PDB file of N, CA, C and O in Angstrom:
ATOM      1  N   MET A   1     -74.074 181.589  72.155  1.00  0.00           N
ATOM      2  CA  MET A   1     -72.430 181.207  71.611  1.00  0.00           C
ATOM      3  C   MET A   1     -71.899 181.805  73.321  1.00  0.00           C
ATOM      4  O   MET A   1     -72.297 182.838  73.860  1.00  0.00           O
ATOM      5  N   LEU A   2     -71.095 180.986  73.790  1.00  0.00           N
ATOM      6  CA  LEU A   2     -69.780 181.373  74.596  1.00  0.00           C
ATOM      7  C   LEU A   2     -68.868 181.768  73.887  1.00  0.00           C
ATOM      8  O   LEU A   2     -68.436 181.120  72.934  1.00  0.00           O
ATOM      9  N   VAL A   3     -68.263 183.351  74.393  1.00  0.00           N
ATOM     10  CA  VAL A   3     -67.357 183.399  73.644  1.00  0.00           C
ATOM     11  C   VAL A   3     -65.970 183.870  74.833  1.00  0.00           C
ATOM     12  O   VAL A   3     -66.146 184.939  75.418  1.00  0.00           O
ATOM     13  N   ILE A   4     -64.574 183.035  75.177  1.00  0.00           N
ATOM     14  CA  ILE A   4     -63.638 182.912  75.364  1.00  0.00           C
ATOM     15  C   ILE A   4     -62.247 183.787  74.793  1.00  0.00           C
ATOM     16  O   ILE A   4     -61.423 183.301  74.018  1.00  0.00           O
ATOM     17  N   ASP A   5     -62.195 184.943  75.260  1.00  0.00           N
ATOM     18  CA  ASP A   5     -60.981 185.928  74.858  1.00  0.00           C
ATOM     19  C   ASP A   5     -59.743 185.061  75.536  1.00  0.00           C
ATOM     20  O   ASP A   5     -59.639 184.928  76.756  1.00  0.00           O
ATOM     21  N   LEU A   6     -58.876 184.524  74.636  1.00  0.00           N
ATOM     22  CA  LEU A   6     -57.728 183.701  75.458  1.00  0.00           C
ATOM     23  C   LEU A   6     -56.752 185.076  75.931  1.00  0.00           C
ATOM     24  O   LEU A   6     -55.868 184.906  76.770  1.00  0.00           O
ATOM     25  N   SER A   7     -56.948 186.179  75.435  1.00  0.00           N
ATOM     26  CA  SER A   7     -55.529 186.853  76.150  1.00  0.00           C
ATOM     27  C   SER A   7     -55.677 187.213  77.580  1.00  0.00           C
ATOM     28  O   SER A   7     -54.779 187.661  78.292  1.00  0.00           O
ATOM     29  N   GLU A   8     -57.450 186.865  78.083  1.00  0.00           N
ATOM     30  CA  GLU A   8     -57.781 186.645  79.720  1.00  0.00           C
ATOM     31  C   GLU A   8     -57.286 185.771  80.271  1.00  0.00           C
ATOM     32  O   GLU A   8     -57.293 186.023  81.476  1.00  0.00           O
ATOM     33  N   LEU A   9     -56.941 185.057  80.110  1.00  0.00           N
ATOM     34  CA  LEU A   9     -56.457 183.442  80.816  1.00  0.00           C
ATOM     35  C   LEU A   9     -54.925 183.746  81.053  1.00  0.00           C
ATOM     36  O   LEU A   9     -54.308 182.742  81.409  1.00  0.00           O
ATOM     37  N   TYR A  10     -54.004 185.138  80.918  1.00  0.00           N
ATOM     38  CA  TYR A  10     -52.709 185.041  81.248  1.00  0.00           C
ATOM     39  C   TYR A  10     -52.694 186.755  81.318  1.00  0.00           C
ATOM     40  O   TYR A  10     -53.446 187.576  80.792  1.00  0.00           O
ATOM     41  N   ASP A  11     -51.277 186.954  82.371  1.00  0.00           N
ATOM     42  CA  ASP A  11     -51.238 188.472  82.026  1.00  0.00           C
ATOM     43  C   ASP A  11     -49.797 188.855  81.022  1.00  0.00           C
ATOM     44  O   ASP A  11     -48.850 188.074  80.918  1.00  0.00           O
ATOM     45  N   GLN A  12     -49.827 189.451  80.717  1.00  0.00           N
ATOM     46  CA  GLN A  12     -49.003 190.165  79.404  1.00  0.00           C
ATOM     47  C   GLN A  12     -48.458 188.905  78.776  1.00  0.00           C
ATOM     48  O   GLN A  12     -49.119 188.404  77.867  1.00  0.00           O
ATOM     49  N   THR A  13     -47.616 188.479  79.058  1.00  0.00           N
ATOM     50  CA  THR A  13     -47.111 187.054  77.924  1.00  0.00           C
ATOM     51  C   THR A  13     -47.475 185.494  78.449  1.00  0.00           C
ATOM     52  O   THR A  13     -47.352 184.972  79.558  1.00  0.00           O
ATOM     53  N   ALA A  14     -47.869 185.092  77.445  1.00  0.00           N
ATOM     54  CA  ALA A  14     -48.630 183.296  77.766  1.00  0.00           C
ATOM     55  C   ALA A  14     -47.035 182.892  77.652  1.00  0.00           C
ATOM     56  O   ALA A  14     -46.129 183.425  77.011  1.00  0.00           O
ATOM     57  N   LYS A  15     -47.046 181.631  78.611  1.00  0.00           N
ATOM     58  CA  LYS A  15     -45.638 180.632  79.097  1.00  0.00           C
ATOM     59  C   LYS A  15     -46.122 179.677  78.827  1.00  0.00           C
ATOM     60  O   LYS A  15     -47.171 179.313  79.357  1.00  0.00           O
ATOM     61  N   LEU A  16     -45.365 178.850  77.731  1.00  0.00           N
ATOM     62  CA  LEU A  16     -45.685 177.706  77.882  1.00  0.00           C
ATOM     63  C   LEU A  16     -45.633 176.794  79.278  1.00  0.00           C
ATOM     64  O   LEU A  16     -46.204 175.763  79.633  1.00  0.00           O
ATOM     65  N   SER A  17     -45.192 177.202  79.555  1.00  0.00           N
ATOM     66  CA  SER A  17     -44.588 176.178  81.603  1.00  0.00           C
ATOM     67  C   SER A  17     -46.116 176.428  81.936  1.00  0.00           C
ATOM     68  O   SER A  17     -46.589 175.505  82.598  1.00  0.00           O
ATOM     69  N   ALA A  18     -46.925 177.354  81.669  1.00  0.00           N
ATOM     70  CA  ALA A  18     -48.738 177.522  82.369  1.00  0.00           C
ATOM     71  C   ALA A  18     -49.466 177.130  81.467  1.00  0.00           C
ATOM     72  O   ALA A  18     -50.661 177.362  81.646  1.00  0.00           O
ATOM     73  N   LEU A  19     -49.064 176.375  80.122  1.00  0.00           N
ATOM     74  CA  LEU A  19     -50.418 175.604  79.913  1.00  0.00           C
ATOM     75  C   LEU A  19     -51.186 175.077  80.397  1.00  0.00           C
ATOM     76  O   LEU A  19     -52.366 175.388  80.236  1.00  0.00           O
ATOM     77  N   PRO A  20     -50.699 173.824  81.371  1.00  0.00           N
ATOM     78  CA  PRO A  20     -51.845 173.323  82.213  1.00  0.00           C
ATOM     79  C   PRO A  20     -53.016 174.492  83.165  1.00  0.00           C
ATOM     80  O   PRO A  20     -54.081 174.213  83.716  1.00  0.00           O
ATOM     81  N   ASP A  21     -52.549 175.355  83.098  1.00  0.00           N
ATOM     82  CA  ASP A  21     -53.448 176.249  84.105  1.00  0.00           C
ATOM     83  C   ASP A  21     -54.373 176.867  82.710  1.00  0.00           C
ATOM     84  O   ASP A  21     -55.539 177.093  83.035  1.00  0.00           O
ATOM     85  N   TYR A  22     -54.045 177.199  81.133  1.00  0.00           N
ATOM     86  CA  TYR A  22     -54.892 178.000  80.709  1.00  0.00           C
ATOM     87  C   TYR A  22     -55.740 177.266  80.378  1.00  0.00           C
ATOM     88  O   TYR A  22     -56.928 177.470  80.626  1.00  0.00           O
ATOM     89  N   GLU A  23     -55.081 175.773  79.444  1.00  0.00           N
ATOM     90  CA  GLU A  23     -56.522 174.572  79.348  1.00  0.00           C
ATOM     91  C   GLU A  23     -57.425 174.209  80.494  1.00  0.00           C
ATOM     92  O   GLU A  23     -58.449 173.559  80.283  1.00  0.00           O
ATOM     93  N   GLN A  24     -57.035 174.663  81.876  1.00  0.00           N
ATOM     94  CA  GLN A  24     -57.302 174.312  83.142  1.00  0.00           C
ATOM     95  C   GLN A  24     -59.215 175.376  83.158  1.00  0.00           C
ATOM     96  O   GLN A  24     -60.404 175.071  83.238  1.00  0.00           O
ATOM     97  N   GLN A  25     -58.464 176.521  83.038  1.00  0.00           N
ATOM     98  CA  GLN A  25     -59.164 177.302  82.809  1.00  0.00           C
ATOM     99  C   GLN A  25     -60.548 177.516  81.643  1.00  0.00           C
ATOM    100  O   GLN A  25     -61.737 177.631  81.939  1.00  0.00           O
ATOM    101  N   ALA A  26     -59.912 177.522  80.238  1.00  0.00           N
ATOM    102  CA  ALA A  26     -60.748 177.020  79.614  1.00  0.00           C
ATOM    103  C   ALA A  26     -61.794 175.965  78.810  1.00  0.00           C
ATOM    104  O   ALA A  26     -62.516 176.010  77.815  1.00  0.00           O
ATOM    105  N   GLN A  27     -61.401 174.908  79.940  1.00  0.00           N
ATOM    106  CA  GLN A  27     -62.555 173.726  80.002  1.00  0.00           C
ATOM    107  C   GLN A  27     -63.194 174.068  80.652  1.00  0.00           C
ATOM    108  O   GLN A  27     -64.370 173.743  80.485  1.00  0.00           O
ATOM    109  N   VAL A  28     -62.767 175.112  82.040  1.00  0.00           N
ATOM    110  CA  VAL A  28     -64.133 175.555  82.993  1.00  0.00           C
ATOM    111  C   VAL A  28     -64.780 176.444  82.682  1.00  0.00           C
ATOM    112  O   VAL A  28     -65.842 176.670  83.262  1.00  0.00           O
ATOM    113  N   LEU A  29     -64.129 177.543  81.231  1.00  0.00           N
ATOM    114  CA  LEU A  29     -65.432 178.608  80.868  1.00  0.00           C
ATOM    115  C   LEU A  29     -66.038 177.878  79.869  1.00  0.00           C
ATOM    116  O   LEU A  29     -67.083 178.381  79.458  1.00  0.00           O
ATOM    117  N   ALA A  30     -65.752 177.008  79.438  1.00  0.00           N
ATOM    118  CA  ALA A  30     -66.303 176.343  77.830  1.00  0.00           C
ATOM    119  C   ALA A  30     -67.413 175.863  78.651  1.00  0.00           C
ATOM    120  O   ALA A  30     -68.438 176.355  78.180  1.00  0.00           O
ATOM    121  N   GLY A  31     -67.758 174.923  79.947  1.00  0.00           N
ATOM    122  CA  GLY A  31     -68.578 173.787  80.455  1.00  0.00           C
ATOM    123  C   GLY A  31     -68.940 172.513  79.152  1.00  0.00           C
ATOM    124  O   GLY A  31     -68.151 172.162  78.275  1.00  0.00           O
ATOM    125  N   ASP A  32     -69.989 172.131  79.311  1.00  0.00           N
ATOM    126  CA  ASP A  32     -70.274 171.002  78.370  1.00  0.00           C
ATOM    127  C   ASP A  32     -71.112 171.204  77.644  1.00  0.00           C
ATOM    128  O   ASP A  32     -72.259 171.461  78.008  1.00  0.00           O
ATOM    129  N   GLY A  33     -70.611 171.111  76.040  1.00  0.00           N
ATOM    130  CA  GLY A  33     -71.647 170.901  74.942  1.00  0.00           C
ATOM    131  C   GLY A  33     -72.305 172.034  74.506  1.00  0.00           C
ATOM    132  O   GLY A  33     -73.291 172.180  73.782  1.00  0.00           O
ATOM    133  N   LEU A  34     -71.209 173.203  75.370  1.00  0.00           N
ATOM    134  CA  LEU A  34     -71.443 174.483  74.156  1.00  0.00           C
ATOM    135  C   LEU A  34     -70.864 174.939  73.140  1.00  0.00           C
ATOM    136  O   LEU A  34     -70.011 174.272  72.554  1.00  0.00           O
ATOM    137  N   ASP A  35     -71.280 176.352  72.685  1.00  0.00           N
ATOM    138  CA  ASP A  35     -71.286 176.368  70.961  1.00  0.00           C
ATOM    139  C   ASP A  35     -70.090 177.350  71.783  1.00  0.00           C
ATOM    140  O   ASP A  35     -70.275 178.150  72.699  1.00  0.00           O
ATOM    141  N   VAL A  36     -68.957 177.010  71.171  1.00  0.00           N
ATOM    142  CA  VAL A  36     -67.676 178.028  71.637  1.00  0.00           C
ATOM    143  C   VAL A  36     -67.376 179.102  71.131  1.00  0.00           C
ATOM    144  O   VAL A  36     -67.931 179.056  70.033  1.00  0.00           O
ATOM    145  N   VAL A  37     -66.813 180.129  71.215  1.00  0.00           N
ATOM    146  CA  VAL A  37     -65.906 180.750  70.173  1.00  0.00           C
ATOM    147  C   VAL A  37     -64.759 181.360  71.152  1.00  0.00           C
ATOM    148  O   VAL A  37     -65.011 181.627  72.327  1.00  0.00           O
ATOM    149  N   LEU A  38     -63.389 181.570  70.529  1.00  0.00           N
ATOM    150  CA  LEU A  38     -62.170 181.349  70.728  1.00  0.00           C
ATOM    151  C   LEU A  38     -62.019 182.968  70.095  1.00  0.00           C
ATOM    152  O   LEU A  38     -62.717 183.367  69.163  1.00  0.00           O
ATOM    153  N   THR A  39     -61.174 183.648  70.655  1.00  0.00           N
ATOM    154  CA  THR A  39     -60.640 184.823  70.153  1.00  0.00           C
ATOM    155  C   THR A  39     -59.810 185.748  70.825  1.00  0.00           C
ATOM    156  O   THR A  39     -59.077 185.193  71.643  1.00  0.00           O
ATOM    157  N   GLY A  40     -59.690 186.889  70.756  1.00  0.00           N
ATOM    158  CA  GLY A  40     -58.612 187.584  71.347  1.00  0.00           C
ATOM    159  C   GLY A  40     -57.418 187.511  71.102  1.00  0.00           C
ATOM    160  O   GLY A  40     -57.268 186.475  70.454  1.00  0.00           O
ATOM    161  N   ALA A  41     -55.880 188.319  71.327  1.00  0.00           N
ATOM    162  CA  ALA A  41     -55.087 188.471  70.976  1.00  0.00           C
ATOM    163  C   ALA A  41     -54.094 187.372  72.149  1.00  0.00           C
ATOM    164  O   ALA A  41     -53.928 187.427  73.367  1.00  0.00           O
ATOM    165  N   ALA A  42     -53.423 186.109  70.728  1.00  0.00           N
ATOM    166  CA  ALA A  42     -52.974 185.078  71.842  1.00  0.00           C
ATOM    167  C   ALA A  42     -52.241 184.628  70.831  1.00  0.00           C
ATOM    168  O   ALA A  42     -52.297 184.994  69.658  1.00  0.00           O
ATOM    169  N   PRO A  43     -51.351 183.592  71.448  1.00  0.00           N
ATOM    170  CA  PRO A  43     -49.941 183.342  70.686  1.00  0.00           C
ATOM    171  C   PRO A  43     -50.999 181.590  69.591  1.00  0.00           C
ATOM    172  O   PRO A  43     -51.969 180.861  69.798  1.00  0.00           O
ATOM    173  N   VAL A  44     -50.213 181.729  68.802  1.00  0.00           N
ATOM    174  CA  VAL A  44     -51.176 180.810  67.797  1.00  0.00           C
ATOM    175  C   VAL A  44     -50.977 179.167  68.367  1.00  0.00           C
ATOM    176  O   VAL A  44     -51.620 178.245  67.867  1.00  0.00           O
ATOM    177  N   TRP A  45     -49.765 178.925  69.733  1.00  0.00           N
ATOM    178  CA  TRP A  45     -49.873 177.568  70.085  1.00  0.00           C
ATOM    179  C   TRP A  45     -50.624 177.627  71.226  1.00  0.00           C
ATOM    180  O   TRP A  45     -50.827 176.550  71.787  1.00  0.00           O
ATOM    181  N   LEU A  46     -51.106 178.657  71.728  1.00  0.00           N
ATOM    182  CA  LEU A  46     -52.294 178.454  72.629  1.00  0.00           C
ATOM    183  C   LEU A  46     -53.706 178.298  72.378  1.00  0.00           C
ATOM    184  O   LEU A  46     -54.556 177.674  73.013  1.00  0.00           O
ATOM    185  N   TYR A  47     -53.815 179.223  70.972  1.00  0.00           N
ATOM    186  CA  TYR A  47     -55.011 178.612  70.112  1.00  0.00           C
ATOM    187  C   TYR A  47     -54.964 177.408  69.669  1.00  0.00           C
ATOM    188  O   TYR A  47     -56.114 177.009  69.486  1.00  0.00           O
ATOM    189  N   LEU A  48     -54.343 176.784  69.459  1.00  0.00           N
ATOM    190  CA  LEU A  48     -53.900 175.126  68.437  1.00  0.00           C
ATOM    191  C   LEU A  48     -54.176 174.215  70.182  1.00  0.00           C
ATOM    192  O   LEU A  48     -54.834 173.178  70.101  1.00  0.00           O
ATOM    193  N   ARG A  49     -53.856 174.482  71.110  1.00  0.00           N
ATOM    194  CA  ARG A  49     -53.912 173.737  72.327  1.00  0.00           C
ATOM    195  C   ARG A  49     -54.996 173.603  72.826  1.00  0.00           C
ATOM    196  O   ARG A  49     -55.400 172.483  73.142  1.00  0.00           O
ATOM    197  N   ILE A  50     -55.882 174.960  73.057  1.00  0.00           N
ATOM    198  CA  ILE A  50     -56.999 175.272  73.547  1.00  0.00           C
ATOM    199  C   ILE A  50     -57.902 174.658  73.019  1.00  0.00           C
ATOM    200  O   ILE A  50     -58.591 173.823  73.605  1.00  0.00           O
ATOM    201  N   ALA A  51     -58.054 175.073  71.534  1.00  0.00           N
ATOM    202  CA  ALA A  51     -58.798 174.374  70.602  1.00  0.00           C
ATOM    203  C   ALA A  51     -59.294 172.505  70.898  1.00  0.00           C
ATOM    204  O   ALA A  51     -60.385 171.972  71.099  1.00  0.00           O
ATOM    205  N   HIS A  52     -57.902 171.975  70.795  1.00  0.00           N
ATOM    206  CA  HIS A  52     -57.523 170.642  70.705  1.00  0.00           C
ATOM    207  C   HIS A  52     -58.555 169.919  72.269  1.00  0.00           C
ATOM    208  O   HIS A  52     -59.187 168.863  72.281  1.00  0.00           O
ATOM    209  N   VAL A  53     -58.388 171.002  73.503  1.00  0.00           N
ATOM    210  CA  VAL A  53     -58.669 170.265  75.049  1.00  0.00           C
ATOM    211  C   VAL A  53     -60.283 170.477  74.639  1.00  0.00           C
ATOM    212  O   VAL A  53     -61.029 169.506  74.771  1.00  0.00           O
ATOM    213  N   LEU A  54     -60.770 171.629  74.188  1.00  0.00           N
ATOM    214  CA  LEU A  54     -61.990 171.978  73.899  1.00  0.00           C
ATOM    215  C   LEU A  54     -63.154 170.756  72.701  1.00  0.00           C
ATOM    216  O   LEU A  54     -64.379 170.664  72.784  1.00  0.00           O
ATOM    217  N   HIS A  55     -62.046 169.835  71.495  1.00  0.00           N
ATOM    218  CA  HIS A  55     -62.716 169.287  71.442  1.00  0.00           C
ATOM    219  C   HIS A  55     -63.140 167.637  71.660  1.00  0.00           C
ATOM    220  O   HIS A  55     -62.393 166.720  72.001  1.00  0.00           O
ATOM    221  N   GLY A  56     -64.669 167.586  71.329  1.00  0.00           N
ATOM    222  CA  GLY A  56     -65.268 166.671  72.379  1.00  0.00           C
ATOM    223  C   GLY A  56     -65.832 167.152  73.696  1.00  0.00           C
ATOM    224  O   GLY A  56     -66.631 166.492  74.359  1.00  0.00           O
ATOM    225  N   LYS A  57     -65.272 168.593  74.107  1.00  0.00           N
ATOM    226  CA  LYS A  57     -66.711 169.308  75.261  1.00  0.00           C
ATOM    227  C   LYS A  57     -67.149 170.083  74.935  1.00  0.00           C
ATOM    228  O   LYS A  57     -67.841 170.422  75.895  1.00  0.00           O
ATOM    229  N   ALA A  58     -67.322 170.798  74.127  1.00  0.00           N
ATOM    230  CA  ALA A  58     -67.773 171.734  73.426  1.00  0.00           C
ATOM    231  C   ALA A  58     -68.487 171.336  72.162  1.00  0.00           C
ATOM    232  O   ALA A  58     -67.825 170.802  71.272  1.00  0.00           O
ATOM    233  N   LYS A  59     -70.034 171.588  71.970  1.00  0.00           N
ATOM    234  CA  LYS A  59     -70.678 171.300  70.561  1.00  0.00           C
ATOM    235  C   LYS A  59     -69.988 171.700  69.541  1.00  0.00           C
ATOM    236  O   LYS A  59     -70.057 171.025  68.514  1.00  0.00           O
ATOM    237  N   SER A  60     -69.058 173.032  69.574  1.00  0.00           N
ATOM    238  CA  SER A  60     -68.793 173.626  68.456  1.00  0.00           C
ATOM    239  C   SER A  60     -68.071 174.409  67.881  1.00  0.00           C
ATOM    240  O   SER A  60     -68.878 174.553  66.962  1.00  0.00           O
ATOM    241  N   LEU A  61     -67.148 175.143  67.554  1.00  0.00           N
ATOM    242  CA  LEU A  61     -65.369 175.587  67.792  1.00  0.00           C
ATOM    243  C   LEU A  61     -65.442 176.796  67.311  1.00  0.00           C
ATOM    244  O   LEU A  61     -65.786 176.329  66.225  1.00  0.00           O
ATOM    245  N   VAL A  62     -65.437 177.751  67.143  1.00  0.00           N
ATOM    246  CA  VAL A  62     -65.658 179.120  66.266  1.00  0.00           C
ATOM    247  C   VAL A  62     -63.900 179.829  66.408  1.00  0.00           C
ATOM    248  O   VAL A  62     -63.386 179.931  67.522  1.00  0.00           O
ATOM    249  N   TYR A  63     -63.353 180.145  65.479  1.00  0.00           N
ATOM    250  CA  TYR A  63     -61.899 180.871  66.109  1.00  0.00           C
ATOM    251  C   TYR A  63     -62.757 182.343  65.078  1.00  0.00           C
ATOM    252  O   TYR A  63     -63.066 182.190  63.896  1.00  0.00           O
ATOM    253  N   ARG A  64     -63.035 183.840  65.959  1.00  0.00           N
ATOM    254  CA  ARG A  64     -62.760 184.938  65.879  1.00  0.00           C
ATOM    255  C   ARG A  64     -61.935 185.445  65.201  1.00  0.00           C
ATOM    256  O   ARG A  64     -60.976 184.672  65.209  1.00  0.00           O
ATOM    257  N   SER A  65     -61.658 186.517  64.447  1.00  0.00           N
ATOM    258  CA  SER A  65     -60.517 187.643  64.194  1.00  0.00           C
ATOM    259  C   SER A  65     -61.229 188.886  63.214  1.00  0.00           C
ATOM    260  O   SER A  65     -62.068 188.873  62.313  1.00  0.00           O
ATOM    261  N   PRO A  66     -60.541 189.803  63.797  1.00  0.00           N
ATOM    262  CA  PRO A  66     -60.926 190.807  62.768  1.00  0.00           C
ATOM    263  C   PRO A  66     -61.002 190.933  61.245  1.00  0.00           C
ATOM    264  O   PRO A  66     -61.776 191.377  60.398  1.00  0.00           O
ATOM    265  N   VAL A  67     -59.632 190.227  61.331  1.00  0.00           N
ATOM    266  CA  VAL A  67     -59.334 190.064  59.649  1.00  0.00           C
ATOM    267  C   VAL A  67     -59.912 188.995  59.192  1.00  0.00           C
ATOM    268  O   VAL A  67     -60.061 189.191  57.986  1.00  0.00           O
ATOM    269  N   THR A  68     -60.389 187.805  59.520  1.00  0.00           N
ATOM    270  CA  THR A  68     -61.140 186.881  59.248  1.00  0.00           C
ATOM    271  C   THR A  68     -62.727 186.712  59.320  1.00  0.00           C
ATOM    272  O   THR A  68     -63.522 186.225  58.517  1.00  0.00           O
ATOM    273  N   GLY A  69     -62.874 187.221  60.420  1.00  0.00           N
ATOM    274  CA  GLY A  69     -63.823 187.211  60.762  1.00  0.00           C
ATOM    275  C   GLY A  69     -64.672 185.630  61.245  1.00  0.00           C
ATOM    276  O   GLY A  69     -63.828 184.795  61.568  1.00  0.00           O
ATOM    277  N   ASP A  70     -65.504 185.324  61.303  1.00  0.00           N
ATOM    278  CA  ASP A  70     -65.739 183.426  62.065  1.00  0.00           C
ATOM    279  C   ASP A  70     -65.085 182.596  61.003  1.00  0.00           C
ATOM    280  O   ASP A  70     -65.262 182.597  59.784  1.00  0.00           O
ATOM    281  N   VAL A  71     -64.246 181.851  61.801  1.00  0.00           N
ATOM    282  CA  VAL A  71     -64.248 180.312  61.460  1.00  0.00           C
ATOM    283  C   VAL A  71     -64.356 179.172  61.965  1.00  0.00           C
ATOM    284  O   VAL A  71     -63.838 178.868  63.039  1.00  0.00           O
ATOM    285  N   VAL A  72     -65.130 178.300  61.165  1.00  0.00           N
ATOM    286  CA  VAL A  72     -65.406 177.202  62.170  1.00  0.00           C
ATOM    287  C   VAL A  72     -64.774 176.495  62.333  1.00  0.00           C
ATOM    288  O   VAL A  72     -64.337 176.201  61.220  1.00  0.00           O
ATOM    289  N   ILE A  73     -64.066 175.552  63.463  1.00  0.00           N
ATOM    290  CA  ILE A  73     -62.918 174.892  63.365  1.00  0.00           C
ATOM    291  C   ILE A  73     -63.633 173.632  63.737  1.00  0.00           C
ATOM    292  O   ILE A  73     -63.175 172.797  62.957  1.00  0.00           O
ATOM    293  N   PHE A  74     -64.671 172.936  64.650  1.00  0.00           N
ATOM    294  CA  PHE A  74     -65.396 171.946  64.488  1.00  0.00           C
ATOM    295  C   PHE A  74     -66.953 172.755  64.856  1.00  0.00           C
ATOM    296  O   PHE A  74     -67.339 173.826  65.325  1.00  0.00           O
ATOM    297  N   ASP A  75     -67.676 171.152  64.167  1.00  0.00           N
ATOM    298  CA  ASP A  75     -69.389 171.985  64.536  1.00  0.00           C
ATOM    299  C   ASP A  75     -69.816 170.328  64.864  1.00  0.00           C
ATOM    300  O   ASP A  75     -69.501 169.752  63.823  1.00  0.00           O
ATOM    301  N   HIS A  76     -70.230 169.578  65.560  1.00  0.00           N
ATOM    302  CA  HIS A  76     -70.818 168.387  66.323  1.00  0.00           C
ATOM    303  C   HIS A  76     -72.185 168.389  66.652  1.00  0.00           C
ATOM    304  O   HIS A  76     -72.789 167.539  67.308  1.00  0.00           O
ATOM    305  N   ASN A  77     -72.634 169.450  66.123  1.00  0.00           N
ATOM    306  CA  ASN A  77     -74.477 169.663  65.857  1.00  0.00           C
ATOM    307  C   ASN A  77     -74.677 168.593  64.407  1.00  0.00           C
ATOM    308  O   ASN A  77     -74.179 168.639  63.282  1.00  0.00           O
ATOM    309  N   PRO A  78     -75.858 167.450  65.208  1.00  0.00           N
ATOM    310  CA  PRO A  78     -76.333 167.073  63.963  1.00  0.00           C
ATOM    311  C   PRO A  78     -77.099 167.773  63.016  1.00  0.00           C
ATOM    312  O   PRO A  78     -77.197 167.696  61.791  1.00  0.00           O
ATOM    313  N   TYR A  79     -77.650 168.521  63.934  1.00  0.00           N
ATOM    314  CA  TYR A  79     -78.467 169.241  63.039  1.00  0.00           C
ATOM    315  C   TYR A  79     -78.059 170.678  62.343  1.00  0.00           C
ATOM    316  O   TYR A  79     -78.840 171.235  61.571  1.00  0.00           O
TER     317      TYR A  79
END
């Protein structure tokens, strides 16, 4: 599984005006057809948008939090 820490996509504060850059960074990091985990301190809107842009690119997507543990967002593995 590839882990993407969303807090590493920006400096200090995430900005909506930089959203296309965050999306592009996440897509490059995610590659194609991999199992991806999103984690890190980031605003909810950033998690939602990155999950959206990785749908169809990642084989599966998991949200990882110290509170909830792993939560499967989607899994397109047929097995």
